[in-house]
VEXDREN-2710 file (C-alpha; in Angstrom, 1 decimal):
% VEXDREN-2710
k/r/px/py/pz
1/UNK/-25.5/40.6/26.2
2/UNK/-22.8/38.9/27.3
3/UNK/-19.2/38.1/25.6
4/UNK/-17.6/35.3/26.1
5/UNK/-14.8/32.9/24.5
6/UNK/-16.6/29.5/23.9
7/UNK/-15.2/25.9/22.6
8/UNK/-17.1/24.2/20.0
9/UNK/-18.0/20.8/20.3
10/UNK/-20.3/19.2/17.9
11/UNK/-22.4/20.4/15.1
12/UNK/-26.1/20.2/15.7
13/UNK/-28.9/19.2/13.4
14/UNK/-29.5/22.8/12.0
15/UNK/-25.7/23.2/11.3
16/UNK/-24.9/25.5/14.0
17/UNK/-21.9/24.6/16.6
18/UNK/-22.9/23.6/19.8
19/UNK/-20.5/24.6/23.0
20/UNK/-21.4/23.7/26.3
21/UNK/-21.6/26.8/28.9
22/UNK/-22.8/26.2/32.3
23/UNK/-23.9/22.9/31.6
24/UNK/-26.4/24.1/29.0
25/UNK/-25.5/24.1/25.0
26/UNK/-25.3/27.6/23.6
27/UNK/-25.8/27.4/19.5
28/UNK/-23.3/29.3/17.6
29/UNK/-24.1/29.7/14.0
30/UNK/-21.3/29.4/11.6
31/UNK/-18.7/27.8/13.6
32/UNK/-17.2/24.1/13.4
33/UNK/-16.3/21.7/16.2
34/UNK/-13.1/22.4/17.6
35/UNK/-12.8/26.1/17.2
36/UNK/-12.3/28.5/20.0
37/UNK/-14.7/31.1/18.8
38/UNK/-15.5/34.3/20.4
39/UNK/-19.5/35.0/20.8
40/UNK/-21.9/37.3/22.2
41/UNK/-24.6/35.2/24.1
42/UNK/-28.1/35.6/24.1
43/UNK/-30.1/32.6/25.9
44/UNK/-29.4/29.6/23.9
45/UNK/-28.1/31.4/21.1
46/UNK/-25.0/33.0/20.5
47/UNK/-23.7/35.5/18.0
48/UNK/-20.4/35.1/16.6
49/UNK/-18.1/37.9/16.7
50/UNK/-14.7/36.4/15.9
51/UNK/-13.0/32.7/15.4
52/UNK/-10.1/32.8/17.5
53/UNK/-8.7/29.3/16.4
54/UNK/-10.3/27.5/13.2
55/UNK/-11.0/24.2/12.7
56/UNK/-8.7/22.1/9.8
57/UNK/-12.1/21.5/8.5
58/UNK/-12.9/25.2/7.5
59/UNK/-13.0/26.5/3.9
60/UNK/-13.8/29.9/2.2
61/UNK/-17.6/30.4/1.6
62/UNK/-18.4/30.0/-2.1
63/UNK/-21.5/32.8/-2.0
64/UNK/-21.5/36.6/-1.4
65/UNK/-24.7/36.1/0.5
66/UNK/-23.3/33.3/2.9
67/UNK/-23.7/34.3/6.8
68/UNK/-27.0/36.4/6.0
69/UNK/-29.0/34.6/3.8
70/UNK/-30.9/32.1/5.5
71/UNK/-30.4/29.3/2.8
72/UNK/-27.3/28.1/3.5
73/UNK/-25.7/26.9/6.5
74/UNK/-22.5/25.2/6.3
75/UNK/-20.8/26.5/3.2
76/UNK/-17.8/26.8/5.3
77/UNK/-17.3/23.4/6.2
78/UNK/-15.0/21.1/3.6
79/UNK/-16.8/18.4/1.7
80/UNK/-15.8/15.3/3.6
81/UNK/-17.2/16.5/7.0
82/UNK/-19.9/17.9/5.7
83/UNK/-21.0/14.8/4.3
84/UNK/-20.5/13.2/7.6
85/UNK/-22.4/15.6/9.2
86/UNK/-25.4/14.9/6.9
87/UNK/-25.0/11.6/7.8
88/UNK/-24.9/12.2/11.3
89/UNK/-28.3/14.0/11.0
90/UNK/-30.2/11.0/9.5
91/UNK/-28.6/8.9/12.1
92/UNK/-29.3/10.7/15.1
93/UNK/-33.3/10.5/14.0
94/UNK/-33.0/7.4/13.6
95/UNK/-31.7/6.8/17.1
96/UNK/-34.3/8.6/18.6
97/UNK/-36.7/5.5/17.4
98/UNK/-34.5/2.8/18.6
99/UNK/-33.9/2.5/15.2
100/UNK/-30.5/0.2/14.1
101/UNK/-31.0/0.8/10.1
102/UNK/-27.2/0.8/8.3
103/UNK/-26.6/3.9/6.4
104/UNK/-24.9/4.3/3.1
105/UNK/-22.6/7.4/2.6
106/UNK/-24.9/10.0/1.2
107/UNK/-25.3/11.2/-2.4
108/UNK/-24.7/14.8/-2.7
109/UNK/-26.0/16.8/-5.5
110/UNK/-23.4/19.2/-7.3
111/UNK/-23.1/22.7/-6.5
112/UNK/-25.3/24.6/-9.5
113/UNK/-28.1/21.7/-9.6
114/UNK/-30.7/22.9/-7.8
115/UNK/-33.8/23.5/-10.5
116/UNK/-36.4/25.1/-8.3
117/UNK/-36.8/27.9/-6.1
118/UNK/-39.3/30.1/-4.7
119/UNK/-38.2/34.1/-4.3
120/UNK/-39.9/36.5/-2.0
121/UNK/-40.3/40.1/-3.9
122/UNK/-40.9/43.4/-2.1
123/UNK/-41.2/46.9/-3.4
124/UNK/-38.9/49.1/-1.5
125/UNK/-37.8/52.8/-2.2
126/UNK/-34.8/51.5/-4.5
127/UNK/-37.1/49.4/-6.5
128/UNK/-37.7/45.7/-6.3
129/UNK/-36.1/43.6/-3.9
130/UNK/-35.9/39.6/-5.3
131/UNK/-34.3/37.1/-2.8
132/UNK/-34.5/34.9/0.2
133/UNK/-35.1/35.5/3.8
134/UNK/-32.2/36.6/6.0
135/UNK/-31.3/33.7/8.3
136/UNK/-34.2/34.3/11.7
137/UNK/-35.5/37.0/10.3
138/UNK/-38.2/38.3/7.9
139/UNK/-36.0/40.9/6.1
140/UNK/-35.1/40.0/2.7
141/UNK/-31.9/39.2/1.0
142/UNK/-31.3/40.7/-2.6
143/UNK/-30.1/37.6/-4.4
144/UNK/-27.4/38.5/-7.3
145/UNK/-25.7/35.0/-7.4
146/UNK/-26.3/31.6/-5.6
147/UNK/-23.9/28.8/-6.2
148/UNK/-26.9/26.2/-5.1
149/UNK/-29.1/26.9/-8.1
150/UNK/-29.0/26.5/-12.0
151/UNK/-27.6/29.4/-13.7
152/UNK/-31.0/29.7/-15.8
153/UNK/-32.7/30.6/-12.7
154/UNK/-29.9/33.3/-11.4
155/UNK/-30.1/34.8/-14.9
156/UNK/-33.7/35.4/-14.5
157/UNK/-33.8/37.4/-11.3
158/UNK/-32.6/40.5/-13.0
159/UNK/-35.3/40.2/-15.4
160/UNK/-38.0/40.0/-12.7
161/UNK/-36.8/43.1/-11.2
162/UNK/-37.0/45.1/-14.1
163/UNK/-40.3/44.0/-15.6
164/UNK/-41.9/43.7/-12.2
165/UNK/-41.3/46.4/-10.3
166/UNK/-44.7/48.4/-11.3
167/UNK/-46.5/45.7/-10.5
168/UNK/-45.9/44.3/-7.1
169/UNK/-47.5/46.7/-4.5
170/UNK/-46.1/45.3/-1.4
171/UNK/-45.3/41.5/-1.5
172/UNK/-45.4/38.6/-3.9
173/UNK/-43.6/35.7/-5.0
174/UNK/-42.1/33.9/-8.0
175/UNK/-41.7/30.1/-8.3
176/UNK/-39.0/29.5/-11.1
177/UNK/-38.6/25.6/-12.0
178/UNK/-36.2/24.6/-14.4
179/UNK/-37.8/22.2/-17.1
180/UNK/-36.9/20.1/-19.8
181/UNK/-38.0/23.1/-22.3
182/UNK/-37.0/26.2/-20.3
183/UNK/-37.9/27.9/-17.2
184/UNK/-41.3/27.7/-15.8
185/UNK/-42.2/31.0/-14.0
186/UNK/-45.2/31.0/-11.4
187/UNK/-45.9/34.4/-10.0
188/UNK/-48.2/35.0/-6.7
189/UNK/-49.7/38.3/-5.5
190/UNK/-48.5/40.2/-8.5
191/UNK/-51.0/43.0/-9.8
192/UNK/-51.4/42.3/-13.6
193/UNK/-55.3/43.3/-14.0
194/UNK/-55.6/45.2/-17.2
195/UNK/-53.9/45.3/-20.6
196/UNK/-50.7/47.4/-19.2
197/UNK/-50.2/44.7/-16.4
198/UNK/-50.7/41.6/-19.2
199/UNK/-48.3/43.2/-21.9
200/UNK/-45.6/43.9/-18.9
201/UNK/-45.7/40.1/-18.3
202/UNK/-45.9/39.1/-21.9
203/UNK/-42.2/41.3/-22.0
204/UNK/-41.2/39.6/-19.3
205/UNK/-42.1/36.1/-20.6
206/UNK/-40.5/37.5/-23.6
207/UNK/-37.4/39.0/-22.5
208/UNK/-36.6/35.6/-20.4
209/UNK/-37.3/33.1/-23.5
210/UNK/-39.6/31.5/-20.4
211/UNK/-41.5/28.1/-21.5
212/UNK/-44.3/29.7/-19.4
213/UNK/-45.7/32.2/-17.1
214/UNK/-48.4/32.2/-15.0
215/UNK/-49.7/34.3/-12.7
216/UNK/-52.3/33.0/-9.5
217/UNK/-52.2/30.1/-11.3
218/UNK/-53.7/31.4/-14.5
219/UNK/-51.3/31.0/-17.7
220/UNK/-50.6/34.2/-19.0
221/UNK/-47.8/33.1/-22.2
222/UNK/-47.2/29.4/-22.7
223/UNK/-44.2/29.9/-25.5
224/UNK/-43.4/26.2/-25.1
225/UNK/-45.1/23.4/-22.7
226/UNK/-43.0/23.3/-19.7
227/UNK/-42.6/19.1/-19.9
228/UNK/-40.3/17.0/-17.9
229/UNK/-39.2/13.4/-19.1
230/UNK/-39.4/10.6/-17.5
231/UNK/-38.7/6.9/-18.9
232/UNK/-42.6/6.2/-19.5
233/UNK/-43.0/9.5/-21.2
234/UNK/-43.5/13.3/-20.2
235/UNK/-45.7/15.3/-17.9
236/UNK/-46.4/18.7/-18.3
237/UNK/-46.0/20.5/-15.2
238/UNK/-48.7/22.1/-13.1
239/UNK/-47.9/25.9/-12.2
240/UNK/-45.2/25.6/-9.3
241/UNK/-45.8/22.1/-9.3
242/UNK/-43.7/19.9/-7.3
243/UNK/-40.2/18.1/-8.8
244/UNK/-37.5/16.7/-7.0
245/UNK/-35.0/19.8/-6.2
246/UNK/-32.4/18.2/-8.6
247/UNK/-32.0/16.0/-11.4
248/UNK/-29.3/14.3/-9.5
249/UNK/-31.1/13.1/-6.5
250/UNK/-34.2/12.7/-8.7
251/UNK/-32.2/9.8/-10.5
252/UNK/-31.0/8.4/-7.4
253/UNK/-34.3/7.9/-6.1
254/UNK/-35.6/7.0/-8.9
255/UNK/-32.8/3.5/-9.3
256/UNK/-33.4/3.0/-5.0
257/UNK/-37.4/2.5/-6.2
258/UNK/-36.8/0.7/-9.3
259/UNK/-34.4/-1.8/-7.8
260/UNK/-36.9/-2.1/-4.7
261/UNK/-40.0/-3.0/-7.1
262/UNK/-38.2/-4.4/-9.7
263/UNK/-40.5/-7.8/-10.6
264/UNK/-43.5/-6.6/-8.6
265/UNK/-46.7/-6.8/-10.9
266/UNK/-48.9/-4.6/-9.0
267/UNK/-47.4/-1.2/-7.5
268/UNK/-49.3/1.0/-5.3
269/UNK/-47.8/4.8/-5.7
270/UNK/-48.7/6.7/-2.7
271/UNK/-48.4/10.5/-2.8
272/UNK/-47.7/10.1/-6.6
273/UNK/-47.3/13.6/-7.5
274/UNK/-47.0/14.1/-10.9
275/UNK/-45.6/11.0/-11.4
276/UNK/-42.1/11.1/-10.7
277/UNK/-42.0/7.2/-9.8
278/UNK/-45.2/5.8/-11.9
279/UNK/-43.7/7.0/-14.9
280/UNK/-40.2/5.6/-14.5
281/UNK/-41.4/1.8/-13.5
282/UNK/-40.6/-1.2/-15.6
283/UNK/-43.5/-1.2/-18.2
284/UNK/-44.7/-4.9/-17.5
285/UNK/-46.0/-3.4/-14.0
286/UNK/-49.2/-2.4/-13.6
287/UNK/-49.3/0.8/-11.1
288/UNK/-52.3/2.5/-9.3
289/UNK/-50.7/6.3/-8.9
290/UNK/-52.5/8.0/-5.6
291/UNK/-52.1/11.7/-5.2
292/UNK/-54.6/14.6/-3.3
293/UNK/-53.5/17.7/-5.8
294/UNK/-56.1/17.9/-8.5
295/UNK/-53.4/19.7/-10.5
296/UNK/-50.7/17.2/-10.2
297/UNK/-53.5/14.4/-10.9
298/UNK/-54.6/16.2/-14.3
299/UNK/-51.0/16.1/-15.3
300/UNK/-50.4/12.9/-14.2
301/UNK/-53.3/11.5/-16.0
302/UNK/-52.9/13.2/-19.4
303/UNK/-49.1/11.9/-19.3
304/UNK/-50.5/8.3/-18.9
305/UNK/-53.0/8.9/-21.6
306/UNK/-50.2/9.9/-24.2
307/UNK/-48.0/7.1/-22.9
308/UNK/-50.2/4.2/-23.2
309/UNK/-48.8/2.7/-20.0
310/UNK/-50.5/0.7/-17.4
311/UNK/-51.0/3.5/-14.6
312/UNK/-54.4/3.7/-13.0
313/UNK/-54.2/7.7/-11.2
314/UNK/-56.9/8.4/-8.4
315/UNK/-57.2/11.4/-6.6
316/UNK/-57.6/10.9/-2.9
317/UNK/-56.2/12.6/0.2
318/UNK/-54.3/9.7/1.8
319/UNK/-54.0/11.8/5.3
320/UNK/-58.2/11.7/5.7
321/UNK/-58.4/8.7/3.9
322/UNK/-55.8/6.5/3.8
323/UNK/-55.7/3.2/1.3
324/UNK/-57.0/0.2/3.8
325/UNK/-55.6/-3.1/4.5
326/UNK/-58.2/-4.6/2.3
327/UNK/-57.5/-2.6/-0.8
328/UNK/-54.1/-3.0/-0.7
329/UNK/-54.6/-7.0/-1.0
330/UNK/-53.3/-8.0/-4.4
331/UNK/-50.5/-5.3/-4.7
332/UNK/-46.7/-6.5/-4.4
333/UNK/-45.2/-3.2/-3.7
334/UNK/-46.0/-0.3/-2.3
335/UNK/-44.3/3.3/-2.7
336/UNK/-44.5/5.9/-0.1
337/UNK/-43.0/9.4/-0.8
338/UNK/-45.3/12.0/1.9
339/UNK/-44.8/15.7/2.4
340/UNK/-42.6/16.5/5.1
341/UNK/-45.4/15.3/7.8
342/UNK/-44.5/11.5/6.5
343/UNK/-47.3/9.1/6.5
344/UNK/-48.6/7.5/9.8
345/UNK/-51.7/6.4/8.8
346/UNK/-51.2/5.2/5.5
347/UNK/-48.3/3.4/7.1
348/UNK/-50.1/1.5/9.7
349/UNK/-52.5/0.3/7.2
350/UNK/-49.6/-0.7/4.8
351/UNK/-48.2/-2.6/7.8
352/UNK/-51.8/-4.2/8.6
353/UNK/-51.7/-5.3/5.0
354/UNK/-50.5/-7.8/2.4
355/UNK/-47.9/-5.9/1.2
356/UNK/-44.6/-7.5/1.0
357/UNK/-42.2/-4.7/-0.1
358/UNK/-42.6/-1.0/1.0
359/UNK/-40.1/1.8/-0.4
360/UNK/-40.0/4.6/1.4
361/UNK/-38.9/8.4/0.5
362/UNK/-38.6/11.1/2.7
363/UNK/-37.6/14.7/3.1
364/UNK/-37.9/14.2/6.8
365/UNK/-35.7/12.1/9.0
366/UNK/-37.8/12.1/12.1
367/UNK/-40.9/11.3/10.6
368/UNK/-39.1/8.5/8.6
369/UNK/-37.9/7.3/11.6
370/UNK/-41.3/7.3/13.5
371/UNK/-43.3/5.3/10.3
372/UNK/-40.1/3.0/9.8
373/UNK/-40.7/1.7/13.3
374/UNK/-44.1/0.7/12.6
375/UNK/-43.0/-1.3/9.5
376/UNK/-40.4/-3.1/11.8
377/UNK/-42.5/-3.5/14.6
378/UNK/-45.2/-5.2/12.0
379/UNK/-42.1/-7.8/10.9
380/UNK/-40.5/-5.4/7.9
381/UNK/-36.4/-5.8/7.8
382/UNK/-34.4/-3.1/6.2
383/UNK/-31.2/-3.8/5.1
384/UNK/-30.1/0.0/4.7
385/UNK/-31.3/3.4/4.0
386/UNK/-29.8/5.8/1.6
387/UNK/-29.1/9.7/2.6
388/UNK/-30.0/11.8/-0.6
389/UNK/-28.7/15.5/-0.3
390/UNK/-30.6/17.8/-2.8
391/UNK/-30.2/20.6/-0.7
392/UNK/-26.1/21.7/-0.6
393/UNK/-24.8/23.3/2.2
394/UNK/-28.7/23.4/4.0
395/UNK/-29.8/21.0/6.8
396/UNK/-32.2/19.3/4.7
397/UNK/-31.7/15.7/3.8
398/UNK/-33.9/13.2/2.2
399/UNK/-33.8/9.2/2.7
400/UNK/-34.7/6.6/1.0
401/UNK/-35.0/2.7/1.9
402/UNK/-36.5/-0.3/1.3
403/UNK/-38.7/-2.7/3.7
404/UNK/-39.2/-6.6/2.8
405/UNK/-41.2/-9.1/4.5
END
């Protein structure tokens, strides 16, 4: 591979510095615009050897695993230019669809705020490795610290290593979620058959004072119900159930949704999950919550029964069977919070319906832009979009916006 000194011109959407070499882009991780760097070239990728001239925006990373762990891309970038970069990631995605939606300043969750994470576990000669994948590799980084995660999650990792070493034959996974009553630990691929294995899991739950420990979807120990509270009540989270990554990000998104549908009498909540928005709307609203995941539907239905709120819960695959325009008649507002693939078919139905307010939440700016284009072409308008950064120092960013007609 060829070594060369290059000047970094910009940051790409994945957080890599971009230099121009012979008229082609060269992507160099861990570099910043304006820096002169010595790199080892391999096609369009560059491996950083040394930064010969640093940017004034460069700061010291805060994690000992940074540069190896694949989780963070930009711990070396100061806060203000980092915010500007996140905003630009969204702006670029919108511009690709010809959208001119004004962007507000990103709302960035602080360090040590992420409340859920999925770890891979592999058995090795030195014991059980619990961690994240290396950057651009399937090799594991053994995580001993993480400035992004809630400290309660990091503190549980040594317990997993100690108690599960004999129960992982090759590879397994652990999803840790911090609920309002403690950690919910969901294991997958752990060999816990028989009294000895179950005893080891019970000992793990006791050592960590976990709220609940499950294995392959089956509850092994539940010391306390792993609940999450919303304005209208609390839900018992399904094992490895989806939550917004941080409390701060969740609160920001709920506020945006509440403002958008403030006086709506009838609201349809599409891709409702466990009810983050359905259970946070004004009590006067009649809400129809639609979700495909069976466990999430059960959890939300139970929460609705306990709360007495006017929420109707329906299980339905909105990708294969979106609500049709005729079914959307009578709704004043719709909330759309799909997975990364977006909600192309459902948004097309909304565009053809009589719904006058649509608030979209997205974890993928590209599919948000695609779906927003459909609404705007159908006569909706959008005053501004709000980027919400729940994945500090990573390329991921969410955004939310209200569309009205």
